[in-house]
N, C-alpha and C positions, 0 to 999 in steps of 0.2 A: 486621162493622164495623170498618175498618181504624183501627190503632193510629195515636194523635196524640201526639208529643213534648209533653208539659207546658211551659207556659211560666208559670213562678213570679210573674212581673209583667211585664206588659205595658204598663205607665204611660212615654208620651212624655215628652219635655222640655216640651211644650206643655201637657200635662195636669199634670204637676207643679207648673208653673208657675200654672196655674189654680187650683190647691188652695191654694197659697200666699196667691194673693190674696184669697181668700174667707175666708181665716183672719187677714188684717190687720185687720178691724173687731172682730173678736172680742177678741183679744189687745193690741191698740194703736188704740183709737179715734181718738187725736188724728193719728194718720196718714191724711193724704188725699191727698197726691199719689203717683198711680199712675203716672206718667209713666216712659219709658225713661231719662230724664235724672236722674231722684232717684236718690242714693248708695244708699238701701235697695233700690229696685229692682234695681239692678246686683247687690248681694249676693243678693237671691233667685235670681236668674239664675245668679249662680256656684253658689249650693247645688243648684240644679235641675239644673245640668250635670254636677255631681259626682256628686249621686243617681242619675242616669240612666246614667252610666258603671257605678256599682257594680251597679245592676240588670241591666246587660248582663253582667257577670262572673257573677253569680249564676243568670243564665240558661242559663250554660254547663255548670252542675252535671247536667244531664242528658244533656248530650252525653259528659261524662266517664264517667258511668255507662254509656253505650252502649259507649264504647270498651273498658271495663272488662269488659263482657259479651261482647265481641268477643274479648276476651283469654282468658276463662274457655272460650269455645268453640274456641281453638287456632288461630283465623283472625289470619293476619298479612299486611302488605301484600305484594304480589305483587312480587317482587324485578325489577330490571331484565333485559330478555331480550337474550342478544347477537344480533347481526346475522350472516348467513351470506351468503358468496359462492364463486365458483370462480375460480381464479386459474390463469391458464397460465403456464409457465416455457419460454421462450425458450433453447433451448440454442445454443452457437456450434459451428462445425463441426467445431473441433479440440478440444470441451470433453474435459476429463478428467472431469467429475462422474458418480456413478455413483448416489447415492440421496440422498433427501430425509427424513428422520428425522421421526416424529410428533411434533408440537408445535413445529415450525420456524417462527419467527414473522417475520411481514412488518408493514411500517408503512403507513398512509393519513394523507393530511391531509385532514380534513373542510372545507367549504366555510365554517364560521364562523370559522375561523383560530384555533381553540382548538389545545391541545396532540394530537399525532400520536395516532391509535389503532393498537391492537397486535391483529393477528391471526394466529391459530395454525392450522396444519394439523390436520386431523381424523383424519388417517391418514398412515403412511409412503407413499413414492412413489418406484418405481424409474424413475431417468431414462433416456429414450433419448436418448443422447449426440449424434445427429444430428437436426439440424432437419428439419422437413416442410416439403419446398419444391416440391412438386410434386403436384397433385392431376388425376386425368384419369379419364375415363368411358368404357369399352367398351360398347357397347349391341349387340354380336352382329355387328356388320358394320364399324363405323368408331370411331376414338378421338376423345374429343372432350376438349379441355382444361378443367379446373374450378379451375385454380390462382387466378388472379384471384377468382373467385367464392368460393373457401373463405377466401380472405385477406381480405375486405371483409364484415363483418356488416352484416346487410342485405340482401344481395346471395343470394338464394335459389339451390337447382339440385336437381335429382334425381339422386341418388348411383346409380341404375342405369338412367337414361335415363326419356323420357316414357311408355314402355311396357315395363316390365321383361319380360324373358323370360329364362329358365333358361339361367346361362350369361354372362348380363351381370354387369360386375363394377366395382368401384370401385378404382382403383390410387392407391397411396399411395407416393411418392419420397422418400426421405430424402437427404440431402447428405453425402457421404463427407468427411474432411478432404482438404485438398489438400497434397501429391499423395494420389490414392486408395490405400488399401493392396491390398497384393499377396498378401496372404495373410488367411484367413478371419476375419470379425469377428463376435464376439459381441454381440448384443444383452440388454437386461437380461432376469432372468427371468421378469417380468411387465410388460406392456407396458400402459399406460392411455390411453386415449382417452375424450372426451365428445364426444357429439352434441349440438347446440344446434338446436331447433326455430326457425322465424321467429317472431320476438318478437309480430308483430302477430297471428299465427294463434293462437298459444296464449295470449296474454293474455286472461285471462275464461274461456277452454273450460274444460268440465265434466272434474273428475275423480273417479274412483271413489275412496271411501276404504275400503272393505272387505277389502284385501288381495287382491283380485282385478282384474288388469288389465282397464282399460276404455279403449277397444273391448278384444275379445279379441285374442289374439296372432294374426296373419296366418299360414296355411298354409305359410311359408316357411321356408327353414335359410339362414342366412348362412355361408359356409365360408371363413374365414382361411386365407390362403396365402403362401408367400413363395418366391422363386427362388433356391436356394443359389448357382449360377454359371452362368455362360452354356451354352446347351444343355442344361441340365438340366430335368426336368420341375417343375413346382410342388408343393412339399410342404405338408402340412396342418399349421395350429398349433391347440394346445387352445384353447378359449373357456371362461375361469373365472368370467366373470359377463356377462350382457348385460342391463343396466337399460332398454334402449331398444326392447325389443321388436321386433327387426330393424329399427331404424332408424324406427319409427313414432312416438317419444315421444323426450323429453330424458332424458339420463341417462349413465351409464358403463359402457363396454365394456373389461373387464379380459382380456388376452390373452397367451397365453406368446408370450417372446421367441425368434426364430431364433436355433440355436446356433451355427450356423456360416453366414455369408453373405458375398458377394462383390458390389461393384457392379457393376452392369449396363447397358448403354446401350439405352435404349427410345426409339427415333429419333420415335416417333409422338407422343411426349408431352415428352421432353427428350432433346437431341442429346448432353447430358453423363451419365455414369454414375452412376447411383443405385441404394440399396439399396431394391428392391423388395417390397411387401408387397401382396397385394389383396385384397378382400372380395368373394367370388363368391356369385352368387345363385342358390340349388336351390329351385325351385318359383315360384308365380305368386302375387303380390298379388291380393287381390280386388278388383272394381269399386269405384272410388273411394278405395281406400288407398292408391294408389301415393305412397311417401314423399318427402317435399320437406323438405329441411334447410336451415338458415341457414350452420353452419360446423361442421367438424369438428376437433379439436384434440387433440395429443398431449400427454403432460405435465401434465395439469391435476387439481388437487386441491380439495376442499371447504375452506374456511377459515372461522373463526369468531372474532367479535371477543372474546376471551379472552386472557387472559396469565396464563401458569402461575408461582407463586412457588413457590420451594422454601426450604427450610431457615431458615424463620422461628421465632426463637426467642419463646416467650408469656411465659415466666416460670417461676416456681419453685413446684410444690404446696405448699401448707400443710397439706393432708389434711383440711380442712373438705369438709362436704357441699355439693351443687350447685355446685362451684367453678367460676367464670367467666372466662373469658378473649376478648380480642377481638381479631380479626386487623386487622393494618394495613390491607389494601387490601379495600373492597366496593364493591357488591355480590359475594356469592361463591356459586358452583356447590356446593351443600351436599353433593352424592354426591362430589365431588371432592377433599375435605379428606381429608388422611391424618395422621395423628399417631402419635408416638412419645414415650415417657418415658423418661428415663437416670438411672440414679443408681447411680452406681459404674460397675461392668462390667455391670450389669443393664440391658437393654435391651427393651422392651414396645412392642407396636404396637397401635393402638386404631382402631375403625372407627366410620364415621357410623351412625346409626340415627334414624327417623322421630321416636321419643319414648324415654322413658324408662320408661313403665309396664311393658312385658312384660319387659326384661331381666332376668336371675339377678343377685343381689348380685355375683357374682365375674366378670360379664360386661365385658370393656373395651370399652364403648361410650359415644359422646357423641353431642349434637344440636348442630346449627349453625343458627342464624338465619341466613338467606342475606340479609336486608336489611342489619340491624344488624352482621353479622360476628359474633358473640357465639357461644362455644363453651361448651356447659356439660356438664360430668360428673354421675354419678351421686352418690347420697347413701348408698351402701352397702346398702341394701336395693333399689333397684332400679336396678343397675348399680355398678360400682365406683367408690372414690375413689383416684386417683394416689396414691401415698405420699408422705408428707411431705418433701419435700425433694428429688423428682426434678423433673428438668430439664423441662418440656413444649415440645415442638419439633415445628411444622408440617412435615410431610417434603415435602409437595407440595400445593398448592390453584389452582384457576382462577378469577380474578377478572374482572368486565367485563361489559360488556352497555349497553345505551341506545338513544335514538332516533339519537344521532349516528352511531352504526355503520352507517346505511342510507347509505353513500357512493355517489358517481355511478361510473360505469365508469369505469376506466380511475385512480381514485384510489389502489388500493392498488398501490404502484410498486416496493418493496423495502423492504430492501437485498436485491439479488440474490446468492444463495448462489454460492460458487465454482463457475467453470464455466458460469454461467447468466448471458446475455447482458442478460435482462430479465425482469421479472415484470409481468403486466396481468391485471386481472380487466375482461372484454370486456363483462359484464352488472352492473348495480348490486346492491349488496348489501339484502337485504331480511331483515325479520323483528325486527330492533331494537326496543325500546321501553322507555320510562323506567320506573323504580320508581311504583309504583302511590300513588295520593294518599291521605289518608283520606277525602274524601268519594265518591271510587270505591270505596272499601272499604265504606263505608255503603251505597250504593247495589246493591252486589253481595252483600252478606251474606243478606240475604233468598232470593236464587237461590241460593245456595250450599248453605243448609239445606233447601232444597226439594229439590234434586237430590242431595244426599249422595253428591258425587263421581262420579255417573254423569249421563249424556245421555239423557233419555227423552222428555220433551215441547219443542216448539219452542223456548221461553223458555231450556230449559237449554242447547241447543245455541248459541244466540245470546249466553248469557252467557260460556261458553267461549271463544267465538271472540274476544270482546271483550277477555276477559283477555289474549290473547297481545299486544296492544299493535300498533300501526301498522296498524291496522282502524279506519276512520272509522264504518261501521255494518254491521251484519250482519242477514240476514232468512232465518229458517227456516221453509220450505215443506214442512207434511206432504203425503205422498200425491203430490208433485211428481217425476216422471222426468225427466231433461234430453231423453232420447231420445224421450220420448213425451208432449210438450206437449198440454195439455187433458183428460189422461186421468188419472185417479186411479190409482195404483200403490199395492196394498198394501204396507206396510213399506218404502217407499221416504220419504226427507225430502232436500229439496236445501237447502243453506245458501249464500245468495249475499253475496257480500263485496264491501264497497266499501274499497280502500285508502285510507290517510292520506296522500296525497301531492298535488303540486299540477299532477298530469297532467290533459287536458283532452279525453275524459272520464277519471277514474280508474280503470284498468283494473288487476286484480291480475294479477302474472306469474305464470307456471307454478310459479316456485320458491314464491311465498308461498301459491299454492294448495296444492301440495304440502305444507308446512309445517301448513296448516290442516287438511288430511286426516290427516297422523301424530298430530295431538292429538285428533280427533275420533274415530278409530279405537280408541284406547285407552278412550274414555268410554261409546260407543254399545252398545246392547244387541245381541246375538249375534244378533237376526233382523232387526236394522235394517238397510237399505241407504242408505249415506250417500254423497251427491254434494256437490262444492263446486264454485261457478263464479263469474263475475263477471255484473254486472246485464244484461240487454237495453238499452242505451241508445238513446234517441231525441233525435236533436239538435235543436235549437230555435234557429232565426235568425230575429230581430226586426228589421224595417225601419219605422221610424216618422217621422213629420214632428211635431216638436213646437215651440210658441209659448212664448216665455219671455219675461220682464219685458225692458224694452228697456237697462235699466242693467246687466244680469247679464252675466257672462261666458260666452259660449255655447260657448266650447271647455270651460270648466270644467263647463258643463251637461249636455254631452254626455258627457263621462266618469263624472260623476255618475249618470247615467241608464244607462249601460252597466254601471257598478258595482251598482246596485240589481237591474238585470236579472240580472246572474250569480248575484248574491247569491240572489234568489228562485229561480232554476233550478240552485241547488248542489248535485249529487248527494249530496253528504256529509252534507246534513241533511234533503233531502226524505224523504217517505214512498213505500217500496215501492208500485208501482200506483196511486199518487195521481193522479187526472185533472187534467189542467191548464187551466183554464178563460180563453181569450182576454181577459175583462174582468177577470181578476186581472192581467193585464199595464197595462192602463189604468190601474187604481188604484196598481201599482207605481210608473208613471211620473210620476202627478200628486203621490206623496209625495216629489217631488224638489223642494228649495228652488228657488224663482224661475221653475219652470214653470208655465204659465198652462193651457195645454191641449194636446190630443192631436188633431191636425189628420187624420192618415190612420195604420193601424197594420196590416202584413200581416205574417203568421206562416206561418214557414216549417218544416213537420217532415221532417226527414231530407230536405232538399231540395226537397220539394213544398209548394206554397202550400196551407194550410188555410184553406178558406172557411168564412165566416160565424162564427157566436159559440157554435157547438156545442164541448163539452169534447173536448180531445184524449186519446184515449184510451190508457191505459197498462198493457202486461202485470202479472200479478201480481209477476213477477220483473224488472220494469223500472223504470227511472228517467230522468228527462229533463234534459238539460245544456244550457245555452248557449254560442254560439260564433259569433264573425265578426256582431255587429249592427251594422245600419247605422242612425244616430241623426241628421237634421238638424234644425235648430234654426233659428228665425226670430224675429223679434221680435214682441210681438205687436201688435196695431194696435186702437184702439177704432173700432168700426163705428157 
């Protein structure tokens, strides 16, 4: 039997008033006027109202006990999570920029008009000083310009042609300064490129979360080369990392830069001299695996909605056990906090830990509450106490996060570093979520106790995904493999996620799916094969002729009917695999004020008309959504 929270006193205002009125004849028989206009009745109503308030406060005691129990278990509110994005730095032709250090900060202005947000780079970046302004494809017989397609997001192209053969190549031309140099030029030690796949094609596409590439890496090799000077053969460049699996998925490619290169004229792609680097294909892609990309960018780096704070003085230690200090900025990324204490010329460095239960008495450890920003040291038995009089200084920590960080494309714009012409994020930031509320923690607590920080059952996977934030709903399907629908695959589980955005339909981006995969891969069992994907959507379009009361505003009725239909068909609130009955559409329209009846109603599923009143079947990983309804309203006529 499920546990129920006790209600100490559930009497309402009306019940209290009824009890008071019943007591009047017992204590004051001469009181016979029980109308609301009587001053005595007014006083009774006042006392009943005050009593109801006291009962409400008294019934909060079970909630307080529940919160205390959660604290005893060590459960805290999940802090805000930072959004992440990928920014591209556009260099000038005569740029002198050389490198971008880790934690370089950029700002973004969100749509709400509030304070600007800070984004920091997650790693350093060696800048290619020359802008990438020419892209061409060699298909074995001829050159095809692809500069415009690469420069315009949403315009896709095949980097090795429609039918890639060994020897096909993608040419990248970098503009030299004006006038072109006459001596050999050196590129950075490591060149960084990012390949972005078509957003529509990758949104909601399944990704495997078990550390093994899915689908398998194609049996091809991409050879990166450069031409040192005119007339000399192409020379090979070392590839340090290729997250794209030979241009078949999004990711970064890091390649060694040429140590000595001169601009060369390749008239079939550009009449002006350029520094040329090419990617040559060795091998053949399997049928159906020919890569199609949206764009390729140089000088791209990942950024997160975090801000690094350094040299913050917390105060002076009193030598007392369990000494608390509070950081100025919160929420905090707990693992990023670094603390030192100074007393005279003695400097000691302290490191964060998950708790103070295991450390030795002499261990220089502390714990951080990411939500409140409270730092606590040991008590002398489990962890050291900072010496009395020691100055406690936070050497460094990172703070930030929240749903505001999910800014649109183009919002991260500056300030550009020296030698950089512009900074831009061509895809929206994803993954940011606000701090968890107490109600959400109460709903999550039972699932946390059941799974014990592991993902075993479908409910475990769903709760973990919802903790990320930015997810409207999630459904874990056991024995479901995206490549084998309708077949039960042992050890497989697919998590279907619906992002919390206003897109129609809301499809998770490849970055959001990958972030979800990274989380689940840490929590899954070793033998579990986990996939993450978007829902299989079915578009529902309703065409209806509706009659309304003659005095009603027909335009307002039309808008209200469409609003009601969209609410009914909202994939953020519907149940996965739930059938849709056309009769439900009738009842939804009739719920609109001033609507008298429905004269005709046609339902279209993915553009095809649905016949009869049979339910619209939805796959177990599917949802319906509404779009482009056509509602005609006419006045009701008595017949």
